Backbone bond lengths (Angstrom), bond angles and torsions (degrees), N, CA, C in turn:
res aa  C-N    CA-C-N  psi(-1)  N-CA   C-N-CA  omega(-1)  CA-C   N-CA-C  phi
1 D - - - 1.483 - - 1.510 108.72 -
2 R 1.329 118.00 124.82 1.440 122.55 -178.42 1.484 115.87 -75.29
3 H 1.353 116.64 -8.76 1.452 119.56 -178.63 1.514 116.10 -101.40
4 V 1.310 114.16 18.25 1.480 117.95 175.15 1.511 111.91 -67.52
5 L 1.352 118.17 156.25 1.462 120.19 -179.32 1.450 114.16 -50.80
6 G 1.270 119.38 128.47 1.468 124.45 178.38 1.603 109.28 108.18
7 E 1.267 117.22 -44.35 1.457 119.97 -176.25 1.563 108.36 -79.07
8 G 1.344 116.26 -25.95 1.446 119.36 -178.14 1.527 112.28 -87.84
9 H 1.276 117.24 6.12 1.462 122.66 -178.17 1.534 108.76 -111.40
10 C 1.330 118.00 145.31 1.429 120.90 -173.05 1.522 111.58 -99.66
11 G 1.331 119.97 29.80 1.414 121.35 171.35 1.492 117.52 97.08
12 C 1.330 118.86 -9.75 1.454 117.23 -175.65 1.531 109.83 -132.80
13 G 1.309 118.28 12.25 1.382 121.91 176.48 1.533 118.56 99.19
14 W 1.374 116.03 -14.13 1.397 120.12 -179.96 1.505 109.34 -87.34
15 P 1.273 122.07 110.36 1.486 122.96 179.69 1.504 111.13 -74.28
16 Q 1.289 118.88 117.94 1.499 121.95 -179.14 1.523 112.75 -57.20
17 H 1.301 115.77 -33.83 1.478 120.05 -178.10 1.464 113.16 -79.00
18 L 1.318 120.30 -5.46 1.503 121.95 178.16 1.490 111.93 -125.01
19 L 1.298 119.41 27.58 1.450 122.23 -179.95 1.591 110.17 -66.50
20 V 1.322 115.51 -31.19 1.497 118.32 173.73 1.512 106.03 -116.45
21 P 1.355 116.02 129.64 1.464 115.88 177.93 1.500 114.66 -57.54
22 R 1.315 116.51 151.75 1.523 120.27 179.26 1.496 111.84 -67.50
23 G 1.293 118.28 -36.78 1.509 122.32 -178.05 1.546 109.09 89.34
24 M 1.264 114.66 -166.44 1.478 122.73 -179.82 1.466 109.01 -136.16
25 P 1.357 124.51 156.55 1.411 125.37 -179.41 1.504 113.87 -55.35
26 Q 1.315 118.36 -36.23 1.514 120.50 178.71 1.499 111.71 -84.61
27 G 1.318 118.54 -3.76 1.489 123.45 -176.89 1.472 110.95 101.31
28 M 1.370 115.61 148.64 1.393 120.94 -179.95 1.593 104.56 -131.96
29 Q 1.309 117.11 125.71 1.444 123.43 -172.72 1.578 112.49 -81.26
30 F 1.264 116.45 130.88 1.505 124.09 176.27 1.526 106.91 -139.08
31 V 1.362 106.60 163.12 1.527 117.38 169.55 1.522 105.26 -107.54
32 L 1.304 116.02 121.51 1.445 119.30 174.13 1.482 108.46 -93.05
33 F 1.359 118.77 121.15 1.459 122.41 177.51 1.526 108.91 -108.29
34 I 1.284 117.32 120.78 1.414 123.45 179.79 1.550 109.18 -110.99
35 F 1.349 116.24 127.49 1.461 121.61 179.38 1.474 105.90 -132.19
36 I 1.312 119.04 125.47 1.443 125.01 -176.65 1.509 106.19 -112.49
37 T 1.314 113.96 131.04 1.526 121.26 -179.92 1.529 105.96 -108.99
38 D 1.320 113.19 157.48 1.394 121.17 -178.90 1.561 111.73 -112.63
39 E 1.254 116.06 11.44 1.443 118.66 -178.72 1.561 114.14 -68.22
40 N 1.296 116.43 147.41 1.458 119.87 177.56 1.549 106.90 -79.07
41 F 1.289 112.36 137.21 1.505 121.55 178.49 1.544 105.87 -76.25
42 I 1.258 114.76 121.83 1.493 119.85 -178.37 1.529 107.83 -120.76
43 P 1.396 116.49 91.41 1.514 117.40 -179.68 1.518 109.76 -66.40
44 T 1.326 117.35 159.93 1.398 123.25 176.50 1.542 108.22 -128.25
45 A 1.283 118.85 172.45 1.423 122.34 -176.46 1.572 108.54 -62.35
46 N 1.348 117.23 -28.02 1.444 121.10 -173.72 1.589 110.75 -88.57
47 W 1.321 115.61 -7.07 1.473 118.04 -173.68 1.539 109.56 -80.61
48 R 1.341 111.45 138.07 1.457 116.43 176.25 1.450 108.09 -150.79
49 L 1.371 122.77 136.57 1.422 124.14 -178.63 1.535 107.72 -59.29
50 G 1.301 116.81 139.38 1.414 121.20 -179.87 1.570 107.16 138.98
51 R 1.332 118.04 -133.82 1.494 118.40 -174.96 1.474 112.15 -60.77
52 S 1.339 123.15 -27.69 1.514 122.75 -179.21 1.528 108.41 -63.63
53 T 1.327 120.94 -26.06 1.427 123.46 178.39 1.529 110.97 -61.89
54 Y 1.416 115.15 -41.16 1.499 119.38 179.84 1.474 113.06 -91.78
55 C 1.366 117.62 -32.02 1.470 118.98 -165.62 1.493 110.77 -108.14
56 G 1.416 118.57 -21.17 1.438 119.72 -172.55 1.560 106.78 81.41
57 I 1.332 113.37 179.04 1.434 121.51 178.72 1.495 107.37 -122.32
58 P 1.320 118.60 129.18 1.518 119.68 -179.28 1.578 112.72 -47.57
59 N 1.306 116.95 130.44 1.425 124.06 179.66 1.532 117.61 63.43
60 V 1.320 114.65 18.69 1.448 120.07 176.94 1.492 106.95 -129.89
61 N 1.366 114.47 137.80 1.451 121.40 -177.47 1.574 111.88 -84.84
62 L 1.305 112.92 72.45 1.485 117.07 176.29 1.512 108.74 -132.10
63 P 1.304 118.62 148.83 1.404 128.77 8.30 1.544 115.22 -78.29
64 D 1.315 120.35 -10.51 1.439 124.97 171.86 1.494 110.26 -145.62
65 R 1.352 117.96 -179.67 1.431 121.81 -175.52 1.556 114.59 -77.34
66 R 1.258 118.31 -6.54 1.452 122.51 -175.86 1.555 107.63 -82.54
67 P 1.346 114.92 156.08 1.514 117.13 -179.69 1.548 112.00 -67.53
68 M 1.333 113.36 154.65 1.457 115.54 179.25 1.544 113.78 -57.57
69 G 1.233 120.75 131.24 1.458 125.70 -177.67 1.461 114.26 90.60
70 Y 1.330 119.26 4.29 1.479 122.61 -178.35 1.543 107.40 -58.79
71 P 1.323 120.66 140.49 1.435 130.11 0.16 1.531 111.99 -90.60
72 F 1.283 121.84 19.52 1.489 125.01 -176.83 1.520 109.55 -100.98
73 H 1.316 121.11 11.14 1.408 122.90 -179.27 1.539 113.27 -74.03
74 H 1.356 114.74 -10.69 1.508 119.10 176.46 1.486 106.69 -157.37
75 P 1.334 117.71 163.45 1.499 120.77 179.98 1.543 110.05 -57.69
76 A 1.326 115.72 139.91 1.484 122.23 178.83 1.520 110.24 -60.44
77 P 1.323 115.56 140.56 1.427 119.78 175.60 1.580 106.08 -70.14
78 G 1.277 117.75 141.25 1.470 120.65 -176.45 1.492 111.77 98.56
79 N 1.254 113.01 -176.58 1.491 119.25 -179.26 1.519 109.39 -123.91
80 F 1.379 113.79 86.53 1.402 118.86 -177.04 1.556 110.42 -102.47
81 P 1.294 116.17 125.27 1.481 120.07 -176.79 1.583 112.61 -68.19
82 N 1.307 114.60 -23.95 1.485 118.36 -176.61 1.503 110.48 -157.12
83 V 1.362 114.15 168.83 1.441 119.77 -174.59 1.540 111.21 -70.21
84 Y 1.326 120.23 -20.24 1.476 122.64 178.09 1.530 109.22 -68.76
85 D 1.313 116.64 -43.05 1.505 122.11 -177.58 1.545 106.91 -67.93
86 F 1.370 116.27 -43.42 1.416 120.29 176.35 1.575 111.42 -56.13
87 A 1.289 116.84 -48.34 1.480 122.14 -178.92 1.500 106.99 -64.25
88 N 1.302 123.80 -44.34 1.469 125.40 -178.41 1.548 112.22 -66.50
89 S 1.346 118.35 -19.78 1.461 120.73 173.75 1.533 114.85 -75.93
90 L 1.398 116.04 -10.10 1.415 120.30 -178.60 1.429 113.09 -115.31
91 P 1.344 121.73 138.49 1.443 127.39 -177.39 1.527 114.65 -70.82
92 N 1.368 117.59 -17.54 1.384 122.44 -173.55 1.569 112.52 -121.86
93 A 1.361 115.43 27.68 1.489 118.00 -177.89 1.563 109.90 -135.36
94 L 1.279 116.26 157.04 1.432 122.65 177.77 1.513 109.63 -150.67
95 A 1.341 116.56 136.94 1.476 120.26 173.16 1.499 107.42 -125.27
96 V 1.303 113.95 128.87 1.461 119.39 -179.30 1.558 110.20 -138.06
97 D 1.273 115.70 151.48 1.447 121.54 176.72 1.566 109.25 -82.41
98 V 1.330 113.17 133.21 1.430 119.43 178.85 1.562 110.09 -130.75
99 S 1.306 117.96 153.29 1.480 123.55 172.76 1.437 106.87 -120.07
100 I 1.329 118.04 128.48 1.448 124.96 178.78 1.490 105.68 -104.31
101 R 1.324 119.43 120.51 1.475 123.47 179.46 1.553 107.76 -108.30
102 F 1.358 115.94 130.34 1.480 121.97 171.71 1.527 104.35 -85.25
103 T 1.331 115.30 120.86 1.491 118.05 178.41 1.490 109.48 -116.48
104 G 1.281 123.51 14.60 1.482 126.47 177.72 1.538 109.02 117.09
105 Y 1.280 111.15 164.74 1.488 117.91 179.90 1.521 110.88 -82.86
106 Q 1.311 112.97 142.09 1.492 121.17 172.05 1.511 106.99 -126.89
107 T 1.232 119.29 132.25 1.462 118.62 -179.49 1.533 110.79 -119.28
108 D 1.301 113.69 148.27 1.407 123.49 176.32 1.550 106.38 -133.47
109 D 1.263 116.19 102.56 1.495 120.49 -168.85 1.558 111.77 -82.91
110 T 1.321 117.31 6.22 1.483 115.76 179.39 1.532 108.90 -74.02
111 E 1.325 115.27 144.42 1.421 120.61 -179.85 1.580 111.81 -61.03
112 S 1.296 115.64 -32.88 1.489 119.21 -177.97 1.519 110.18 -63.21
113 S 1.354 120.86 -18.07 1.460 121.14 -179.35 1.518 109.69 -86.71
114 I 1.282 118.51 -8.64 1.531 122.38 -176.23 1.507 107.40 -94.69
115 P 1.342 117.66 125.08 1.514 120.69 178.03 1.564 108.34 -53.38
116 T 1.311 112.77 146.74 1.448 123.59 -176.42 1.486 111.01 -50.12
117 C 1.277 121.10 -46.78 1.419 121.66 -174.41 1.535 114.10 -73.16
118 M 1.367 115.71 -11.57 1.472 122.32 179.50 1.530 110.87 -98.22
119 Q 1.323 116.53 -8.87 1.479 118.33 -178.34 1.476 110.92 -71.24
120 P 1.374 118.41 141.33 1.492 118.04 -178.78 1.533 110.99 -66.99
121 S 1.325 115.11 152.66 1.498 119.12 177.75 1.440 113.84 -67.62
122 R 1.263 118.40 147.28 1.504 118.86 178.62 1.513 107.12 -111.05
């Protein structure tokens, strides 16, 4: 089974198959924070689609020049009582309430639906 612990992870602790929570049948409440950057993407010789998209590459500024976790890598400047007010203070951010409902499993057994780092070695 290619989804056993370890094989479903892309090398830095972020499991590709759990990037979005499954939710619950009655719905599970979350705040979706969207932050859009305008940096130019500058690939390097070491860059390759896969885990570097989620984890970055040690000592390389990818996927952009900002620190990993930006803008949450340090406390927000100002005195914002909640994430909504913080998002509203930025021209390129949005925070909205979402409910994720689990409605049952759906499977697609084609290899193209499996993230690259989870595909079996050939």
